[in-house]
N, C-alpha and C positions, 0 to 999 in steps of 0.2 A: 634177432629173435622175432618170430612171427607172433601175430596177435593171438592170445588165447581166448577162444570163444567160450570156453567152459566156465570162465570167471564172471558169470552173470551177477549183477547186483541183486540184492533183495532175496537171495536163497534162504537166508535166515533173518529174523527180526533182531536188530542190534541198536535199539534206540539209545541215544545219548541223553542222560538226565541233566536238566538245567535248573539252576536255582531260580532263575527268572526268565520268562518269555515275554519280550516286549510285544506290543500290540501287533496285530496281524498286518504284515507288510506285503505278503504274497497270497493270492487266492489261487489255488490249484484247482483247475476244472477238469474232471475226469468223467467223460461219457461212459455209460455201462449198458451193455446189452448181452444178456444170456452168457456172461463170461465167467463161468464157475471155475475154469481150469487155470486161469492166469492171475486173477485179480489179487490174490493174497500176495504173490511175489511182487506185483506192481506196487501194492500199498506198502509193503515192507521197505521197498527201495525209497519210498517217500518218507516213511517214518524214520529211516536210518540217516536222514539228512543231518549234516553238521550245522545246519541253520534252522532253528526252531520256529521262526516267526511266520508261520504259514497256517492257512486253513485248507482242508482238503474237502472240496465239494464234489460229491459223486452224484451224477444225474443218471437215474435209471430211465432209459429211453423205451419204456413199455415192455420190459422183459416178460416173457410168459413162462419160462422154465422155473419150476418151483425150486429145484436144487440151487439154481443160480441165485435166486432171490434169497434163499436161506443163507448162502454163503455171504451175500452182500450184507445181511443183517448181522452176521458174526463179525464182519470186517468193521462195521459202523461202531462196534463196541471196543475196538482195539485202542482208541485214543479219543480224547474229548475235542480234538481239532477236526475230527471227521464229521461231516454233515451229509446226509443222504436225502435226495429229493426224487420223487417219482412223477413221471408224466406219460402221456401218450406217445407212441412211436412216431418220430418225425425225421430221423436221420441225424448224421453227425453235426452238420452245420447248425441246425436248429437247436440241437442239444447243447452244443457249446455256447451258443448265444444265451440260452436259457440259464446255463450254469453261471456265465458272466454276470447276468442280471441278479443272481443270488449272492454275489461276492460282498464281503463286508465293506461298508462305507469307508472304513479306515485303511483298507488295503490300497497300495499304490500300483501294484503289478498283477497281472493275470499270468498264469502259467498252464498251458494246455498239455495234458498227458492222457493218452488212450489207455484203456484198462488192461492191455496186454503188453505194453512196452515198459521200459525200465530206465531209471536214471542213476548215475553214480552219486555217491554220498555227498560230494561237494558242489553238485550242479547248482542248486539254488543260491548257495552262498556266493559262488564266483559270479553268477549271472547278476545277483543283486549288486555286488560291488562294481561290476563293469558298467552297469547302467547308471549307478549313482556317480561314477567318475567320468561317464560320457553322456552328459545330460541332453545332448541333442539327438542321441540315437533313440530309436523307437523300440527295438527288440534286440534280444541277445539269444544266440544259439551256439551249440557246440558242434564239433565233428560227431559223426554218428557211426554206429556199429550195426550191421544187419545180422540177425541171428534167427535160428529156428529153421525154416524151409531153405533159406539161402544165407550163407555166411560171407560178409565182406566188411571192409572199413571204408568210410565215406569222408574224404577230406578235400573239399572242392572250393576253389576260390570264388567268392561271390561276385556275380556280375549282373547288374540290373538289366543290361541289354540282353544277356543270354536268358534271363528269366522270362522274357517275353516268348521265347521259343522252347524253353525246356525248364522244368522245375527241378532245381538242385537243392531245395530245402525240404525239411520234414515239418510236420505241424507243431512238434514240441519245441517251445521256446518261452522266454519270459518277455512280456509285452507290457508297455505302459498302458495302464487302464484308460487314461484319457485319449490316447492315440487310437486304442481299439474302438471306442465309442465314436470317435470323430469320423471313422469310415463305416459306422453302423455295424461293426462286428462282421461275422461271416455272411450274414444277410440272405444267402441262398437258401431255398427251401426244397430244392431237388436233391435227390440222393445220388451218391457216387458220381459227382461231376467235378472232381478235383477241387473241392471247396477250399482246401488250404492253399493250393497254388493261386487260386483266384483272390484269396484274402491278401496274400503277399503283393500281388499285382495292384490291388486297390491302395495299399500302403505306399507302394512306390509311386503310383500315380499322384499321390499327395506329396511326393518328394520326401517320404520318410525313408530312413535307412537303418540297417542293423549293425551289431557287433558280432563278428565271428570269433568265438573263443576256440583256440586251436588245441583242445584236448578232447578225448573220446569220452564225452559225458552222457550221451544218449544211446540207448539200445532199442532198435526198431525191429519188432518181431515180424518176420516175413511168413505169411500163411497164404495158401491158394484161395482161401475164402475171405481175405481181408478187403478193406475199402479200396486199396490201390488196385487190386485185381479187378474189382467191379468197375472201377473207373476206366481201366483199359478196355473192358468189354463195352463200356458205354462212351467210347472215345469220341465219336462224332459229335455228340451233344456237348460233352465236356469241353472240347476244343472250340466249339461255337461260342461258349461262354467265355473261355480264356481269351480268344481272339478279340472279342468285344471289349473286354476289360483292359487288354493290353493296348488297345488304340487310345486309351486315356493317358498313357504315359508319354509325356512330351520331352522329357530329358532323362539322361542317365543319372543315377545317384551312386555316390561312392560309399561303400561300407568301411567301417573301422575293422581291420583284419589283423589279428595277432599272430606271431610276434611282429612288432614294428618298433622303430626307434623314433620318438617324438620329442625327447627331452632337449632343452636348450637353455640351460641356466635358470630355469623356473624355480620358484620357491618350493622346497620340499614340504609336502603336506603331512602334518603329524596326525591329524584326525579329520575324516571327512565330515561334512555337515550332518548327514543323516546316518551316522555310524550307529548300528544297533547296540543297545546296552544290554548284552547278555553274558551269562557266566555259567560254565558247567559246574555241576556239583562236585564237591571235593570227592575224588575217587580213591584217596588214600595211597596214590602212587606218586612216583617221581615223574613229573611231566617234563619231557625234554623237547626243546625246539631245536631241531637240527637244520642247519643251513648248509646246503650243498650246491654245486653248480648245475648238475643235471643228473639224469638216470640213464647214462649209457654204460659201457662196461670196460674199464681199464682196471689196473691193479688198485688204485685208490677208490674207484667207484665200487669194486667188489668188496673192499673192506666196509664201505657204507652199508651195502646190502647185507653182508654177513652180520653186522652189528644189529641192524634193524630186525632181521629175521631171528637172531639168536637170543636177544635179551629177554629175560623173563617177563612175559606180558602181565603177570600178576603183580609185578613190582614197578614196571616202567610203562609209560604211555608216550608215544612218539608222534610228534607233528613235524612234517618235512616241508621246508620252503626251498625251491630251486630258483636260480637266478641267471641261467645262461640259456638262450634259445637252442633247442636241440629236438631231435625226433623222439628221443626218450622211449625207446622201444622196451626198456625194462621197467617202465613205470608200474605195470601190473604187478610185478614181483614185490615192489616196494609197498604198494597199496594193500597187499595181503596183510601187512603187519603194521601199517602206519597211515595216518591221514596226510595226504599229499596235496600241496598247492604249488603248481608251477606258475610263479608270478608272471613269467613271459607270455603266458597264454591268455591272460584276461585282464591285465593291468598295465597302464603306462607307468613308467619308472617314477614319475613324480609322486605316485600314490603308494609305492611299495612300502615305505616306512609306516604310513598310516595303517596299512593292512597288517604289518608285523606287530605294531602296537596293539592293535585289536585282538590278534591271536594270543599275544602274551596274556592280556587281561582275561579274554574269554576262556582260554584253556588252562589258566592257573599255572603258567610255565614256571618251573622251579629250577631249570638249568638251560643255559643257551650253549649249544655245541656247534662250532663252526669247523667245517672240514673242506678245504680247497675252494672256498668261495671268496673270490676277490671282493665282490659286493658285500659279502658278510663281514669281512674285515673292515671295510669302510664304515659300516654301521655300528660296530662293537662299542666305540666310545660313546655314541649317542644312547645305545641300549643300556649301557652301564650307568650312564648319567640319570636316566629315567627309571631304571630298575636297579638301584645300587645293591640291593640284597639278593639279587639273582646272580649266582656264580656263573662265570664264563669259562668254557674249556674249548681248546682247539686241538686239531690233529694235523700234523705236517709230515708228509711222506719223504720229503727230501728237500735239500737246498739246491738251487740251480743257479750257479754264478753266471751262466750264459743268458739267463732270462731274468731280467729286472734285478740283476746283481744279487740274486739270492731267492727270487721267487717268493713262494708263500712263507718261507723262513723270514724274509725281510718284512713281509706284511704283518706276520705275527709279532715280531719284535718291535715294529713301529707302534703297536698298540698294547705292548706287554703290561702297561700300567693298569689295564682293566681286565687282563686275563689271569684267572685263578691258577690254571694249570695248562701247560702246553705239552702235548703228547707227541712222540715221534716214533717211527717204526724201527729205529736201530740206534745203537749206541754211538755210532760215528756221527750221526746228525745231532744227537744230544750234545756231544762235545763241541760241535760247530756252533750250536746255540750259546753255549757257555763261553767259548773262547772268542768267537768272531762277533757275536751279537750281544755279549756282555750280560746275558741273562742269568738270573739266580739259579744255582744248581737245584735247589729244592722245588723249583716251579717247573722243571723240566723232567719228564719221565718217559721211559722207553716202554712201548707196548707193541710187541710183535703181532703182525696181523694174523699169522696162522693160516691153516688149511683144513678143510673138512676131510679128516682121514677116513670117514665112512664112504664118502662120495669118491675120493681119490684112493681106491684100494685096488692094487694090481690083480688080486685073485678074482675079481669080477669080470675080467676081460680076457679074451683069447688073442694073444699077440699075433699068431699066424694069420688068423681071420682079418685082423685089421691091416696087416702088411699086404695082404691080398687086395684089400679095399683100396690102398694107396698104390697098388701095383709095383711093389718093391721086391726085387729079386736078389739084390746084393746081400752079402753076409751081415753087414753092419748098417744101421740107420742113425744118422746124426740129426737131431731135431733143432729147429730154430723157430721160436714162437714169440711174436711181439707185434707192435705196430711198426710198420716199415717206415721209420722216420729217421731223421738225422741223429737223434739221441741214441738210437739202437745200433748205429754204425753198420748198416747192411753192406756198404762197400768194403768194409774190412772183412766181413764174412766171405765175400767172394774172393778176395785175395787169399784168405786162409784156405779155402776149398781148392783154389788153383794151385797153391803150393803143395797141399796134401795130396792132390791128384797126381802130381809128379812122383810121389813116393809110393803110392798104393792105389789100387783100383777096386777095392772090396767094399765100397761104401756108397750110400745115397744120402743126400741132405734133403730133408723135408722142410720147406719154409711155409709156416702157417701165419696168416695175418695179412692185412692190407694197410695202406697209409699213403702219404703223399709221394713217397719214393718208389712205390710198388712197381709201376710200369718201367720206370728208369732202371731199376735193379733187374728186372727180367730182361730188358734189352741188353744191359751190360753183361749179364750171364751168357747170353747168346754170343755177344761179341768175343767173350773169352772162351767160347766153345765148351761151356760147362753143362750143356744140355743133358749129357748122359749121367751127370753126377748130382744134378739138383732138380728138385721138383717143387713147383709152387702150387699150393692147394688152397690158398685164400683163407678166409675166416673159418675158424672151426668152433662150433657151438659147444660141443661136448669134448673139452680139451683133454679129459682123461683118456679118451680113445686115441688121441694123438700121442700122448706120452708113452702108452704101452706099446706102441709101434716102434718106439725109439730105443736105442741102446745108451745114448747120452744126449744131453742138450747143451747148446752153446749160448752164452750171453755175452755179446760184444760191447755192451752199452758204455757210453762215456759217463753216464750218470744214472744211478738208481738210488732209491731208498733201501729197500730190501725187496727184491723182485718177487711178485706173486708166482711167476713162472718157476722160480727156484723151489719155492715151497711145494708147488704142485708136482714138479718133476721128482723130487725126492720122495714125496708121499707115494708115488707110483713106482718106486724102486729104481729110478733112473738117475745116474750120477750127473753132476753139473759141472761144466767148465765156465768160469765167469771172470770178467774183468774185475779188478780190485777196486770197486767203487762202492760208496755208501756203506751199508751193513752186510754186504754179501759174504764177507769172510766170518761174520758172526754166525752165519747158518752153514756155510760150506766149509768144512774142515777137510784135513787130508784123508779122512776115511771115506768121504762121500763125493769127492771131486777134486778140482784144482782151481786155485785162484791165480789169475794171470795179471801181472803188473799192467796198469793202464799207463802207457807212455805218453799218449797224446794229451796235450793241455785242454782243459774244458772249454776255454775260450775259442779253440780252433774247431768247434764242433761242425762248422760248415766246410771244413777242409777235409777232402776225402783221400788224402795221401798219408800212408802209414809206414812206419819204420820197419825194415826187415826183421829187427829184433822182436817187435810186437807180433808181427805175423808169424814168425818162427816159434814164439812161445805158445801160441794157440796150437800149432801143428804138433809141437812136442807134447803138449797136454793131451791132445786127442790120442796120440800113439801111446802115451802112458796109460790112459784109461782103458783103451781097447786091449792093451797088453795084459791087463789083470782085471778084466771086466767083472768077473763073478765076485771077486773080493769087494769091489766097490759097491756093486748092487746089493750085496748082502747087508751093508750098513745103512743104506739110504733111508729106508722107512723108519728104522729104529731112531734115527736122528730127529725125525718129525715128532714121533710119539713121545720122545723124551722132553718136549717143552714147546713145540711149535705148532700146535693144533688150534683150531678155531675155539675150541672150548677153553683152552688156556687164555686166549684173547678175551673171550666173553667174561670170564671170571675176573680178570684184571680190570676190565672196563666197568663192570658192575660195582666192584670195590671202589673204584675211583669216583663214580657217580655217587655212591653212598657216603663216602668220606667227605666229598666236597659239599654235599647237601647238609650234612651234619655239622661240619666245621668249615664254613666258607672262610676265605682269606679276608681277615678284618682290614688289612691294608687296602685291598682292592675296593672294599665297601666304602672306605673313606675317600679313596680316589674318585669313585663314582659320585659321591655326595659333593665333592668339590667341582666336578665337571657339571653338575646339575645347575650350577650358577652361570654357566656359559654354554648352554646347549646350542646357541647360534654357531658357535665354532664347530661343535661336533656335527651339526647338519651341513656345514660348509664342506667338511671332509667328504660326505656323501655326494654333494653337488660336484666337486671336483672329480671324484671317481667316475660318475656317470658321463661327464663331458670328456674326460681323458680317455674313456673306453669307447667312445662313439663309434670309431672305425671298426673296432673288433665286434661290437654289438650289431652294427649294421651288416657286417659281413655274415655273422651267424644267422641273422634274419633272412638274408638273401639266400643262404644255403638251404634254410628250412623252406623258403617259398620258391625255390628254384622250379620245382615241377609246376607250381601254380602260375608262375610267370609265363612258362611255355604254353600252358593251356590258355592263358589270357591272350598271348600274341596270336595263337592259332585261331582263337575265337574272333579277334579283330580282323584277321585275313578273311575268315568266313563271312563276317559281316560286309566286308568290302566286296567279296564275290557276290553275295545276295543282292547288294545294291546295283552292282554292274550288270547282273543278269537281267535286270528290268529293261536294259537297252538292247534293241534288235541287232545293232551293229556288233555288240560285245558277244551276244549269243552266236552269231554268224562266225565271228573270228574264232571263238573256241571250237566250234564244230569243224572248221577248216584245219585248225591245228591238230585236232584229234584224228582227222582223216590222214593227215601227213605224219602223224606220230611225233610231231615236234613237241607237243605238250608234255609227253612222257620225259623227253630230255630236259625240259624246263624244270619239271618236278624233281628229277634227279639232281639237277644243279642247285636249285634253291633249297632242296630237302624240306619242303613245306608239306605238313601232314594234311591231306584233304579231309 
């Protein structure tokens, strides 16, 4: 999913009401100059913050436009935390310094925000927490979004060495007030000379360093008339100042850059020293704390998003905590309907529990809901011990015997004594909980995840047009859509196609999705000479368009809960052939498809050899469906409408939340109270989880930071070249190599980007 630049913060004023606002902790400094067009939205983005402990100091830098001054007067009346000062025009640097001088004595941090830029609702809160838990850091900033005249996302690895040559930072950040004054603030009194870049270099020269929070928290409005554009026009003077300041930097400094792994058996912190004592007013709603791993998009993640989007916002308020490092390209979709904190982007693991404790208290959490977060499961006993009256619910999509001998089902069952209700997506998994994990039947409930029948509606799409798009000319199209991984058995698919091809030549298989086996499967298809019968189309964002191009879909998985792809396919009027795993046969009956016995043992998931009987069963099923295709298609959508829609799921979930809030499980409350006497044990469960998952977490961090490491290495190579270029013999050698064209061969061999 691409970034959606239409989702600008502050379009409407959505202030959160608090019972108490602790003393001013952050002084927001906002220069203002004839900015009637944008300041309302900018101020809205400040007043919408989830963190109320701020003052907003707006400095009018000698505006002459009467309409702008009138707007400023109106803005000042929006909130008693807003203060406006007027002064003669001096430019940005002087205005920021003046604003900082007006900051409350009790504030600890300064936050600079221009009058046309925007911040996401959690910016101040996350920045405050990251600086309080990284006491040696001087400032904190987020990745940024360019919008307006130019649209882009800016996610760049911090390098103090690179900063001497190029400014990768924006002015907006949270800065320790003491450090700001240690370097005399911005200090410059010239206009449009890269005053913010110069300020960062002054801090670096004092060996100060930042925290880079890795979420898109800042929106930088790009205009042809902005200060950046003026600095470009005034480049010669600006660079003269920058170079003079850069000479004061004697050594590189290292930033703290998230996500990273730093945990090593340290004591888990339950409350930080300067934790703000704030509490939202009672909103009369059920306040749910939802703990999930990330905001990517698989079947389980789609359920999370459907739930967050669909729950009645007049009855439920949702706060989301995520616990796995990821690029989270669907975060914006979640943020439309919930407050989101990705812990991996701004906090070290040692402090995660303290932040969750703070959120439970601040947001009056009435239900804790964990879905597919291993970290969440490790914390549930502690959270029940410290909040015995808050019920806990979890949702498990399937048991996986090949992964930790049960996967999330085992996690859930290991802490069943504190879970009021475990939900699962199919009856087969419910039976496994009861039979294999000895769970109480009344504590396990099936809630089918469902599908949006309005979005997945075949009448909205033209089959012929989409077949043209995929360049399909054969009579029949067989669809295969999933992550191309071992669990989905794509090698079995190839063998099914190979055998089917020997019987008929009137079909094309469309393979949608990517995964760790994607390239290997493509190569294997070529080796089997299946090129004419199979087409790989990669990830598909609008999956409904994929289904409408198909006549049937195949699911060869060795394990499923109840596959989202099966719901979607049937909703689009497309029959499904599936292995008999999980709850697939609860949805796919003989009227809408075929269930094929799964012959392979689950523990043999990494063996890619399949019996002739299993391969033959899929081939027979395909022939059976294609032989009476119209009959099957006519039943598919009705099957979904009769009980497998998202609306059915949402009603069931709302009823469960209501019931568990009104009648929490008394046994679980008592278990929580008993645990409260031994919270050291519950904290140790979290410690062991963090340490045991170190390799996985470090790998996820490396995957997120892979692009940055490449940039970092290229930059180091560039620094080496810059140093070497000072030597006459090196310059002579390079010119000789260029003349003989040898250097181009070297570049090709080393693949170094110049």
